[in-house]
All heavy atoms as an XYZ file, in Angstrom:
848
protein
N      94.679     60.328     87.417
C      95.585     59.189     87.555
C      97.014     59.665     87.382
O      97.287     60.496     86.506
C      95.240     58.107     86.512
C      96.186     56.938     86.541
S      95.692     55.700     85.355
C      95.815     54.256     86.382
N      97.932     59.138     88.176
C      99.331     59.487     88.064
C     100.098     58.226     87.716
O     100.000     57.222     88.395
C      99.868     60.081     89.394
C     101.316     60.433     89.268
C      99.045     61.306     89.802
N     100.894     58.282     86.632
C     101.673     57.148     86.161
C     103.123     57.574     85.934
O     103.452     58.762     85.918
C     101.135     56.569     84.844
O     101.144     57.625     83.852
C      99.716     56.075     85.026
N     103.999     56.562     85.722
C     105.406     56.816     85.393
C     105.593     56.751     83.892
O     104.623     56.643     83.124
C     106.324     55.891     86.163
C     106.135     54.415     85.754
O     105.419     54.135     84.780
O     106.704     53.533     86.411
N     106.860     56.787     83.443
C     107.190     56.722     82.015
C     106.673     55.472     81.330
O     106.404     55.494     80.130
C     108.725     56.749     81.827
C     109.301     58.097     82.166
O     108.592     59.087     82.285
N     110.609     58.123     82.359
N     106.526     54.398     82.081
C     106.123     53.103     81.504
C     104.622     52.880     81.619
O     104.135     51.792     81.319
C     106.876     51.977     82.179
C     108.374     52.191     82.147
C     109.060     52.607     83.256
C     109.085     51.994     80.951
C     110.450     52.834     83.217
C     110.456     52.238     80.901
C     111.144     52.624     82.027
O     112.480     52.874     81.969
N     103.872     53.877     82.111
C     102.440     53.723     82.264
C     102.019     53.012     83.534
O     100.839     52.703     83.725
N     102.973     52.727     84.420
C     102.667     52.044     85.676
C     102.161     53.091     86.674
O     102.665     54.207     86.751
C     103.928     51.394     86.246
C     104.444     50.245     85.404
C     103.474     49.075     85.357
O     102.871     48.760     86.382
O     103.327     48.497     84.268
N     101.135     52.763     87.470
C     100.613     53.712     88.456
C     101.637     54.011     89.541
O     102.393     53.140     89.930
C      99.378     53.006     89.017
C      99.567     51.544     88.709
C     100.406     51.486     87.475
N     101.655     55.260     89.972
C     102.527     55.651     91.057
C     101.660     55.673     92.335
O     100.731     56.479     92.455
C     103.177     56.999     90.823
C     104.109     56.874     89.599
C     103.960     57.472     92.048
C     104.835     58.156     89.222
N     101.992     54.818     93.262
C     101.252     54.695     94.502
C     101.813     55.685     95.552
O     103.015     55.705     95.774
C     101.352     53.268     95.082
C     100.874     52.241     94.055
C     100.594     53.146     96.402
C     101.246     50.816     94.346
N     100.957     56.507     96.124
C     101.415     57.430     97.189
C     101.977     58.741     96.669
O     102.655     59.443     97.436
N     101.737     59.086     95.422
C     102.151     60.405     94.917
C     101.345     61.492     95.616
O     100.174     61.303     95.926
C     101.948     60.501     93.404
N     101.990     62.631     95.883
C     101.317     63.734     96.568
C     100.670     64.686     95.580
O     101.325     65.123     94.649
C     102.333     64.502     97.414
C     102.886     63.663     98.502
O     102.166     63.128     99.335
N     104.208     63.506     98.537
N      99.427     65.017     95.798
C      98.736     66.006     94.959
C      98.215     67.092     95.898
O      97.490     66.823     96.848
C      97.508     65.363     94.212
C      97.984     64.320     93.208
C      96.779     66.443     93.443
C      98.048     62.962     93.743
N      98.683     68.318     95.641
C      98.345     69.460     96.504
C      97.864     70.597     95.629
O      98.421     70.830     94.550
C      99.555     69.894     97.326
C      99.218     71.107     98.185
C     100.070     68.770     98.216
N      96.825     71.321     96.087
C      96.379     72.522     95.398
C      97.444     73.589     95.711
O      97.698     73.880     96.880
C      94.993     72.971     95.888
C      94.589     74.242     95.173
C      93.974     71.877     95.626
N      98.079     74.108     94.657
C      99.160     75.070     94.814
C      98.731     76.244     95.665
O      97.642     76.813     95.500
C      99.607     75.555     93.420
C     100.829     76.437     93.470
C     101.267     76.777     92.085
C     102.520     77.664     92.147
N     102.982     78.024     90.806
N      99.575     76.589     96.634
C      99.306     77.716     97.535
C      98.417     77.393     98.727
O      98.077     78.283     99.469
N      98.057     76.106     98.863
C      97.185     75.704     99.998
C      97.784     74.470    100.656
O      98.802     73.933    100.212
C      95.757     75.379     99.527
O      95.774     74.136     98.800
C      95.186     76.465     98.653
N      97.092     74.001    101.670
C      97.461     72.713    102.303
C      96.424     71.668    101.928
O      96.460     70.554    102.480
C      97.527     72.876    103.832
O      96.260     73.360    104.311
C      98.636     73.822    104.236
N      95.541     71.972    101.015
C      94.508     71.041    100.554
C      95.137     70.045     99.577
O      95.675     70.442     98.539
C      93.377     71.827     99.852
C      92.212     70.935     99.456
O      92.018     69.856    100.001
N      91.480     71.376     98.458
N      95.098     68.768     99.935
C      95.698     67.764     99.054
C      95.293     66.356     99.387
O      94.483     66.108    100.281
N      95.893     65.436     98.646
C      95.630     64.004     98.844
C      96.812     63.214     98.293
O      97.784     63.789     97.812
C      94.295     63.618     98.104
O      93.975     62.270     98.461
C      94.437     63.751     96.600
N      96.710     61.895     98.340
C      97.726     61.002     97.756
C      97.034     59.993     96.844
O      95.847     59.709     97.014
C      98.549     60.260     98.842
C      99.394     61.212     99.653
C      97.671     59.426     99.740
N      97.794     59.447     95.936
C      97.222     58.450     94.987
C      97.066     57.118     95.693
O      97.817     56.761     96.605
C      98.101     58.277     93.760
O      99.430     57.938     94.151
C      98.137     59.563     92.914
N      96.090     56.331     95.220
C      95.844     55.019     95.752
C      96.675     53.964     95.032
O      97.575     54.280     94.253
C      94.341     54.663     95.696
C      93.794     54.573     94.270
O      94.597     54.520     93.309
O      92.571     54.527     94.110
N      96.339     52.714     95.270
C      97.088     51.559     94.715
C      97.130     51.579     93.190
O      98.058     51.082     92.568
C      96.452     50.263     95.225
C      97.226     49.035     94.820
C      98.421     48.704     95.464
C      96.770     48.217     93.807
C      99.138     47.589     95.098
C      97.462     47.084     93.425
C      98.650     46.772     94.089
N      96.086     52.148     92.567
C      96.029     52.195     91.100
C      96.479     53.531     90.525
O      96.307     53.789     89.313
C      94.575     51.940     90.650
C      94.109     50.520     91.042
O      94.900     49.596     90.866
O      92.967     50.393     91.507
N      97.049     54.403     91.376
C      97.513     55.724     90.924
C      96.398     56.751     90.789
O      96.636     57.830     90.282
N      95.210     56.425     91.266
C      94.048     57.335     91.174
C      94.004     58.245     92.395
O      94.431     57.897     93.461
C      92.755     56.543     91.049
C      92.697     55.748     89.773
O      93.021     56.236     88.709
N      92.302     54.493     89.900
N      93.387     59.411     92.172
C      93.131     60.342     93.259
C      91.850     61.112     92.991
O      91.387     61.173     91.852
C      94.306     61.308     93.459
C      94.504     62.272     92.319
C      93.954     63.546     92.359
C      95.247     61.917     91.210
C      94.120     64.449     91.307
C      95.439     62.809     90.163
C      94.888     64.084     90.202
N      91.275     61.672     94.040
C      90.082     62.485     93.912
C      90.239     63.699     94.836
O      90.626     63.562     95.995
C      88.848     61.668     94.329
O      87.681     62.459     94.262
N      89.917     64.877     94.285
C      90.087     66.111     95.046
C      89.156     67.164     94.480
O      89.148     67.372     93.268
C      91.562     66.545     94.923
C      92.069     67.658     95.828
C      91.966     67.257     97.280
C      93.540     67.948     95.469
N      88.367     67.788     95.333
C      87.471     68.853     94.889
C      88.221     70.180     94.941
O      88.719     70.574     95.997
C      86.221     68.905     95.733
C      85.286     67.758     95.483
C      83.917     67.978     96.128
O      83.473     69.144     96.205
O      83.332     66.969     96.516
N      88.312     70.838     93.771
C      89.033     72.121     93.685
C      88.296     73.061     92.738
O      87.547     72.618     91.881
C      90.479     71.894     93.131
C      91.288     71.025     94.099
C      90.474     71.286     91.768
N      88.524     74.361     92.856
C      87.917     75.303     91.918
C      88.595     75.203     90.556
O      89.726     74.735     90.449
C      88.149     76.671     92.557
C      89.276     76.477     93.534
C      89.218     75.039     93.946
N      87.911     75.630     89.504
C      88.456     75.573     88.140
C      89.728     76.395     88.005
O      90.567     76.105     87.152
C      87.393     76.040     87.141
N      89.902     77.398     88.824
C      91.089     78.255     88.736
C      92.324     77.673     89.418
O      93.408     78.221     89.361
C      90.776     79.626     89.348
O      90.455     79.464     90.725
N      92.158     76.518     90.067
C      93.249     75.902     90.837
C      94.333     75.307     89.945
O      94.082     74.927     88.803
C      92.690     74.845     91.771
N      95.515     75.198     90.522
C      96.632     74.498     89.890
C      97.055     73.386     90.818
O      97.280     73.615     92.014
C      97.820     75.450     89.624
O      97.412     76.465     88.734
C      99.000     74.708     89.011
N      97.164     72.156     90.317
C      97.606     71.021     91.118
C      99.133     70.845     91.006
O      99.683     70.908     89.944
C      96.919     69.750     90.667
C      95.384     69.696     90.785
C      94.878     68.359     90.291
C      94.941     69.947     92.230
N      99.736     70.594     92.166
C     101.168     70.279     92.193
C     101.290     68.784     92.508
O     100.849     68.348     93.578
C     101.909     71.114     93.243
O     101.681     72.499     92.947
C     103.379     70.807     93.250
N     101.858     67.991     91.595
C     101.999     66.566     91.764
C     103.464     66.258     91.973
O     104.319     66.634     91.151
C     101.458     65.799     90.554
C      99.922     66.047     90.406
C     101.655     64.295     90.703
C      99.602     67.058     89.387
N     103.782     65.511     93.054
C     105.174     65.210     93.355
C     105.300     63.800     93.913
O     104.361     63.260     94.507
C     105.738     66.225     94.349
O     105.044     66.153     95.569
N     106.486     63.220     93.713
C     106.810     61.915     94.259
C     108.322     61.799     94.312
O     109.007     62.312     93.385
C     106.218     60.814     93.402
C     106.298     59.432     94.023
C     105.510     59.088     95.106
C     107.187     58.482     93.516
C     105.594     57.822     95.675
C     107.263     57.223     94.077
C     106.464     56.895     95.185
O     106.567     55.657     95.741
N     108.860     61.149     95.307
C     110.325     61.028     95.480
C     110.917     60.344     94.264
O     110.450     59.312     93.798
C     110.661     60.255     96.746
C     110.214     61.019     97.975
C     112.154     59.958     96.827
C     110.312     60.246     99.266
N     111.967     60.969     93.692
C     112.668     60.404     92.539
C     112.074     60.826     91.209
O     112.591     60.407     90.167
N     111.028     61.688     91.228
C     110.415     62.156     90.014
C     110.356     63.686     90.024
O     110.314     64.309     91.093
C     108.991     61.603     89.876
C     108.941     60.137     89.612
C     109.014     59.201     90.650
C     108.830     59.659     88.321
C     108.979     57.842     90.397
C     108.777     58.276     88.044
C     108.868     57.399     89.089
O     108.819     56.057     88.842
N     110.362     64.288     88.834
C     110.224     65.725     88.721
C     108.791     66.145     89.114
O     107.830     65.483     88.703
C     110.524     66.186     87.286
C     111.967     65.965     86.793
C     112.051     66.269     85.313
C     112.920     66.842     87.591
N     108.677     67.227     89.847
C     107.374     67.759     90.246
C     106.696     68.391     89.028
O     107.367     69.021     88.222
C     107.561     68.806     91.359
O     108.146     68.142     92.495
C     106.242     69.407     91.778
N     105.405     68.213     88.940
C     104.664     68.753     87.800
C     103.493     69.611     88.324
O     102.866     69.261     89.298
C     104.099     67.589     86.955
C     104.018     67.860     85.509
C     103.652     66.584     84.776
C     104.297     66.636     83.398
N     103.992     65.473     82.612
N     103.249     70.720     87.649
C     102.115     71.582     87.981
C     101.121     71.542     86.828
O     101.498     71.753     85.692
C     102.569     73.009     88.269
C     103.365     73.116     89.547
C     103.653     74.564     89.928
O     103.268     75.487     89.198
O     104.288     74.734     90.989
N      99.876     71.255     87.148
C      98.820     71.117     86.149
C      97.650     72.070     86.473
O      97.062     71.939     87.551
C      98.284     69.672     86.126
C      99.401     68.660     85.958
C      97.199     69.483     85.059
C     100.051     68.647     84.614
N      97.309     73.002     85.564
C      96.103     73.811     85.793
C      94.851     72.969     85.606
O      94.770     72.166     84.662
C      96.206     74.896     84.719
C      97.165     74.409     83.701
C      98.018     73.365     84.379
N      93.891     73.077     86.489
C      92.697     72.247     86.479
C      91.747     72.651     85.363
O      91.305     71.813     84.578
C      91.974     72.269     87.835
C      90.653     71.506     87.762
C      92.858     71.707     88.899
N      91.397     73.937     85.266
C      90.442     74.391     84.241
C      89.104     73.704     84.417
O      88.642     73.501     85.531
N      88.497     73.298     83.316
C      87.195     72.603     83.360
C      87.318     71.090     83.342
O      86.353     70.402     83.109
C      86.321     73.068     82.179
C      85.937     74.525     82.308
O      85.735     75.010     83.415
N      85.842     75.224     81.202
N      88.534     70.571     83.539
C      88.757     69.121     83.487
C      88.201     68.428     84.736
O      88.457     68.879     85.862
C      90.257     68.818     83.356
C      90.838     69.378     82.107
O      90.253     69.276     81.042
N      92.033     69.997     82.226
N      87.498     67.351     84.541
C      87.026     66.540     85.677
C      87.913     65.338     85.880
O      87.913     64.715     86.934
C      85.574     66.134     85.478
O      85.473     65.331     84.314
N      88.682     65.006     84.860
C      89.652     63.902     84.936
C      91.012     64.399     84.451
O      91.094     65.047     83.408
C      89.233     62.722     84.091
C      87.985     62.044     84.574
C      87.748     60.728     83.790
N      86.572     60.064     84.261
C      86.584     59.170     85.262
N      87.704     58.883     85.864
N      85.460     58.582     85.633
N      92.051     64.097     85.225
C      93.385     64.538     84.881
C      94.312     63.332     84.928
O      94.351     62.598     85.924
C      93.890     65.620     85.839
C      93.001     66.849     85.746
C      95.341     65.955     85.553
C      93.327     67.960     86.698
N      95.023     63.117     83.819
C      96.035     62.037     83.764
C      97.412     62.694     83.698
O      97.657     63.529     82.832
C      95.822     61.149     82.531
N      98.288     62.317     84.633
C      99.608     62.912     84.743
C     100.655     61.822     84.611
O     100.578     60.792     85.262
C      99.764     63.644     86.110
C     101.132     64.278     86.207
C      98.683     64.677     86.268
N     101.668     62.097     83.779
C     102.811     61.179     83.646
C     104.019     61.855     84.246
O     104.453     62.895     83.729
C     103.044     60.840     82.172
C     104.145     59.804     81.990
C     104.389     59.510     80.528
C     103.228     58.723     79.949
N     103.494     58.226     78.585
N     104.547     61.327     85.349
C     105.721     61.891     85.974
C     106.979     61.322     85.354
O     107.035     60.137     84.990
C     105.745     61.615     87.487
C     104.634     62.310     88.301
C     104.828     61.997     89.780
C     104.654     63.798     88.080
N     108.018     62.148     85.230
C     109.287     61.792     84.622
C     110.307     61.638     85.748
O     110.390     62.441     86.654
C     109.733     62.867     83.629
C     111.090     62.516     83.021
C     108.683     63.060     82.546
N     111.135     60.575     85.658
C     112.170     60.359     86.651
C     113.140     61.504     86.709
O     113.511     62.062     85.682
C     112.925     59.062     86.350
C     112.115     57.797     86.566
C     112.908     56.539     86.249
O     114.119     56.638     85.944
O     112.325     55.465     86.313
N     113.552     61.861     87.922
C     114.528     62.933     88.133
C     115.886     62.278     88.374
O     116.250     61.994     89.512
C     114.130     63.795     89.324
C     115.041     64.973     89.522
O     115.947     65.197     88.699
O     114.858     65.699     90.525
N     116.631     62.043     87.308
C     117.922     61.355     87.436
C     118.971     62.208     88.092
O     119.960     61.697     88.569
C     118.420     60.879     86.075
O     118.504     62.026     85.207
C     117.467     59.866     85.445
N     118.773     63.522     88.105
C     119.739     64.420     88.731
C     119.754     64.321     90.255
O     120.772     64.524     90.888
C     119.476     65.863     88.317
C     119.587     66.117     86.862
C     120.963     65.826     86.300
O     121.953     66.119     86.940
N     121.028     65.194     85.145
N     118.593     64.009     90.870
C     118.530     64.002     92.324
C     118.786     62.610     92.933
O     118.854     62.494     94.125
C     117.162     64.509     92.778
O     116.176     63.581     92.446
N     118.927     61.595     92.090
C     119.175     60.277     92.620
C     120.656     60.078     92.922
O     121.504     60.398     92.123
C     118.697     59.218     91.628
C     117.199     59.194     91.319
C     116.887     58.121     90.295
C     116.410     58.929     92.588
N     120.954     59.553     94.097
C     122.316     59.229     94.494
C     122.477     57.730     94.472
O     121.500     56.986     94.579
C     122.597     59.707     95.929
C     123.355     61.020     95.961
O     124.094     61.271     95.004
O     123.176     61.751     96.948
N     123.712     57.272     94.300
C     123.969     55.853     94.356
C     123.846     55.386     95.797
O     124.446     55.972     96.694
C     125.382     55.544     93.834
C     125.621     54.092     93.683
C     126.915     53.767     92.958
O     127.547     54.679     92.439
O     127.283     52.577     92.944
N     123.022     54.381     96.026
C     122.837     53.857     97.354
C     123.329     52.424     97.403
O     123.403     51.737     96.399
C     121.374     53.912     97.819
C     120.874     55.336     97.945
C     120.468     53.118     96.906
N     123.684     52.005     98.592
C     124.159     50.659     98.813
C     123.298     50.034     99.893
O     123.050     50.615    100.945
C     125.652     50.657     99.287
C     126.113     49.254     99.601
C     126.528     51.303     98.224
N     122.757     48.820     99.606
C     121.981     48.112    100.617
C     122.937     47.302    101.454
O     123.713     46.494    100.931
C     120.946     47.207     99.926
C     120.149     46.424    100.963
C     120.028     48.014     99.047
N     122.892     47.534    102.746
C     123.759     46.821    103.685
C     122.884     45.976    104.592
O     121.653     46.137    104.598
C     124.665     47.790    104.506
C     125.673     48.485    103.599
C     123.824     48.829    105.191
N     123.477     45.098    105.369
C     122.730     44.192    106.213
C     121.872     44.870    107.267
O     120.993     44.294    107.844
N     122.126     46.137    107.528
C     121.413     46.851    108.588
C     120.735     48.123    108.081
O     120.487     49.050    108.822
C     122.319     47.175    109.762
C     123.661     47.711    109.305
C     123.857     49.084    109.096
C     124.748     46.857    109.075
C     125.059     49.574    108.656
C     125.930     47.354    108.640
C     126.112     48.715    108.434
O     127.304     49.201    108.003
N     120.453     48.230    106.764
C     119.771     49.405    106.235
C     120.299     49.796    104.867
O     120.885     48.996    104.187
N     120.055     51.032    104.467
C     120.484     51.566    103.202
C     121.270     52.839    103.444
O     120.877     53.675    104.280
C     119.237     51.905    102.327
C     119.648     52.540    101.013
C     118.437     50.641    102.038
N     122.414     52.997    102.775
C     123.248     54.175    102.943
C     123.721     54.662    101.588
O     123.813     53.861    100.630
C     124.462     53.847    103.810
C     124.131     53.483    105.220
C     125.390     53.162    106.023
O     126.399     52.706    105.485
N     125.328     53.414    107.321
N     124.070     55.943    101.502
C     124.720     56.440    100.304
C     126.131     55.852    100.242
O     126.785     55.669    101.255
C     124.851     57.963    100.356
C     123.569     58.693    100.177
C     123.822     60.177    100.130
C     122.532     60.936     99.984
N     122.787     62.401     99.986
N     126.559     55.563     99.030
C     127.884     54.953     98.837
C     128.972     55.857     99.437
O     129.924     55.398    100.026
C     128.140     54.711     97.354
C     129.358     53.877     97.079
C     129.454     53.551     95.620
C     130.649     52.674     95.347
N     130.770     52.330     93.934
N     128.813     57.178     99.296
C     129.811     58.140     99.793
C     129.884     58.176    101.305
O     130.873     58.618    101.866
C     129.508     59.532     99.258
O     128.237     59.951     99.683
N     128.844     57.701    102.016
C     128.816     57.749    103.476
C     129.358     56.487    104.148
O     129.523     56.440    105.358
C     127.377     57.974    103.978
C     126.828     59.296    103.579
O     127.634     60.222    103.287
O     125.590     59.480    103.575
N     129.683     55.458    103.369
C     130.190     54.208    103.929
C     131.633     54.350    104.408
O     132.436     55.039    103.785
C     130.117     53.068    102.906
C     128.736     52.535    102.595
C     128.811     51.522    101.463
C     128.118     51.906    103.812
N     131.930     53.652    105.483
C     133.307     53.660    105.974
C     134.039     52.353    105.626
O     135.226     52.301    105.748
C     133.344     53.851    107.512
O     132.549     52.842    108.124
C     132.795     55.216    107.887
N     133.297     51.366    105.220
C     133.896     50.075    104.839
C     134.044     49.950    103.334
O     133.800     50.890    102.596
N     134.440     48.782    102.901
C     134.594     48.573    101.475
C     133.310     48.052    100.862
O     132.472     47.475    101.537
C     135.730     47.569    101.203
O     135.393     46.313    101.763
N     133.167     48.293     99.556
C     131.988     47.834     98.812
C     132.447     46.996     97.663
O     133.369     47.366     96.931
C     131.163     49.043     98.303
C     130.006     48.582     97.459
C     130.697     49.890     99.459
N     131.798     45.851     97.478
C     132.147     44.974     96.389
C     130.884     44.624     95.607
O     129.823     44.391     96.191
C     132.808     43.671     96.886
C     133.110     42.703     95.766
C     134.074     43.960     97.669
N     131.013     44.576     94.292
C     129.899     44.212     93.430
C     130.199     42.829     92.868
O     131.206     42.626     92.206
C     129.775     45.244     92.302
C     128.609     44.964     91.420
O     127.842     44.045     91.651
N     128.454     45.751     90.379
N     129.332     41.829     93.188
C     129.539     40.488     92.724
C     128.382     40.132     91.771
O     127.221     40.208     92.126
C     129.544     39.488     93.904
C     129.753     38.061     93.400
C     130.600     39.863     94.916
N     128.720     39.733     90.575
C     127.724     39.364     89.569
C     127.300     37.900     89.798
O     128.070     37.059     90.263
C     128.282     39.525     88.176
C     128.659     40.980     87.863
C     128.469     41.256     86.401
C     128.831     42.661     86.085
N     127.808     43.633     86.382
N     126.041     37.624     89.482
C     125.502     36.288     89.721
C     126.240     35.219     88.896
O     126.362     34.086     89.345
C     124.002     36.247     89.403
O     123.790     36.594     88.051
N     126.752     35.599     87.732
C     127.496     34.638     86.913
C     128.724     34.124     87.642
O     129.070     32.933     87.573
C     127.917     35.257     85.581
C     126.779     35.636     84.651
C     126.140     36.968     84.986
O     126.784     37.837     85.609
O     124.951     37.115     84.655
N     129.406     34.995     88.366
C     130.585     34.592     89.145
C     130.193     33.631     90.274
O     130.928     32.689     90.552
C     131.292     35.803     89.723
C     132.069     36.588     88.683
C     133.294     35.789     88.270
C     134.135     36.615     87.335
N     135.216     35.833     86.751
N     129.074     33.888     90.900
C     128.626     33.011     91.982
C     128.272     31.617     91.444
O     128.518     30.617     92.112
C     127.412     33.604     92.715
C     127.681     34.872     93.527
C     126.382     35.390     94.100
C     128.690     34.611     94.630
N     127.689     31.575     90.247
C     127.300     30.313     89.668
C     128.505     29.455     89.275
O     128.395     28.221     89.172
C     126.410     30.519     88.441
C     125.090     31.251     88.753
S     124.098     30.396     89.978
C     123.517     29.004     89.012
N     129.662     30.057     89.061
C     130.869     29.312     88.699
C     131.451     28.523     89.858
O     132.217     27.611     89.664
C     131.959     30.301     88.170
C     131.608     30.959     86.879
C     132.628     32.020     86.491
O     133.643     32.222     87.226
O     132.432     32.666     85.450
N     131.100     28.891     91.074
C     131.660     28.275     92.262
C     130.826     27.042     92.697
O     129.608     27.112     92.698
C     131.705     29.285     93.414
C     132.242     30.605     92.949
C     133.367     31.233     93.624
N     133.891     30.671     94.805
C     135.177     30.474     94.963
N     136.001     30.724     93.985
N     135.650     30.016     96.093
N     131.500     25.994     93.076
C     130.748     24.801     93.576
C     130.338     24.990     95.034
O     131.046     24.574     95.956
C     131.780     23.673     93.422
C     133.102     24.371     93.582
C     132.918     25.722     93.000
N     129.216     25.687     95.245
C     128.765     25.964     96.597
C     127.267     25.656     96.712
O     126.526     25.749     95.730
C     129.009     27.429     96.941
N     126.853     25.274     97.904
C     125.436     24.946     98.131
C     124.654     26.107     98.748
O     123.432     26.084     98.730
C     125.299     23.694     99.017
O     125.964     23.948    100.244
C     125.870     22.481     98.340
N     125.360     27.087     99.297
C     124.689     28.257     99.867
C     125.328     29.524     99.330
O     126.450     29.511     98.821
C     124.791     28.285    101.401
O     126.157     28.458    101.768
C     124.228     26.997    102.019
N     124.614     30.619     99.463
C     125.126     31.907     99.013
C     126.334     32.291     99.836
O     127.320     32.817     99.319
C     124.027     32.997     99.137
C     124.576     34.378     98.833
C     122.837     32.674     98.243
N     126.301     32.014    101.135
C     127.440     32.342    102.010
C     128.724     31.635    101.563
O     129.774     32.231    101.530
C     127.121     31.979    103.468
C     126.020     32.820    104.088
C     124.640     32.283    103.788
O     124.497     31.201    103.209
O     123.673     33.008    104.108
N     128.586     30.368    101.177
C     129.772     29.631    100.713
C     130.270     30.248     99.402
O     131.477     30.346     99.202
C     129.426     28.165    100.504
C     129.213     27.406    101.783
C     128.768     25.968    101.513
O     128.415     25.594    100.396
N     128.768     25.137    102.577
N     129.391     30.612     98.520
C     129.814     31.166     97.240
C     130.507     32.530     97.448
O     131.483     32.823     96.748
C     128.598     31.359     96.311
N     130.040     33.337     98.370
C     130.664     34.636     98.644
C     132.014     34.463     99.315
O     132.919     35.283     99.102
C     129.739     35.509     99.493
C     128.501     36.052     98.784
C     127.590     36.754     99.794
C     128.877     36.971     97.665
N     132.160     33.422    100.115
C     133.428     33.214    100.796
C     134.509     32.929     99.797
O     135.637     33.306     99.863
C     133.303     32.053    101.800
């Protein structure tokens, strides 16, 4: 099973036998199954998390907790037509807190933003 810092399952984490192309991905519950020799080492990776290598040994069940990789995360901005890095934008970016929107007498989000 592969989980994050909070014990939540990581869906779609990659598990590969080191030095081979033999691997699998975790399911909805963070579980995976893979037949490997006892001498194998598993490489577990997922975007935004540090990669971990685990020697299999005689273990039939392996529980792995991945740690977030805060060094590789960039600030991203969600725009109306996708997601971009803040540094790649050519327009201006504004951060509006919900408290400010609630202060305005508007019936729609568009009116409050205007």
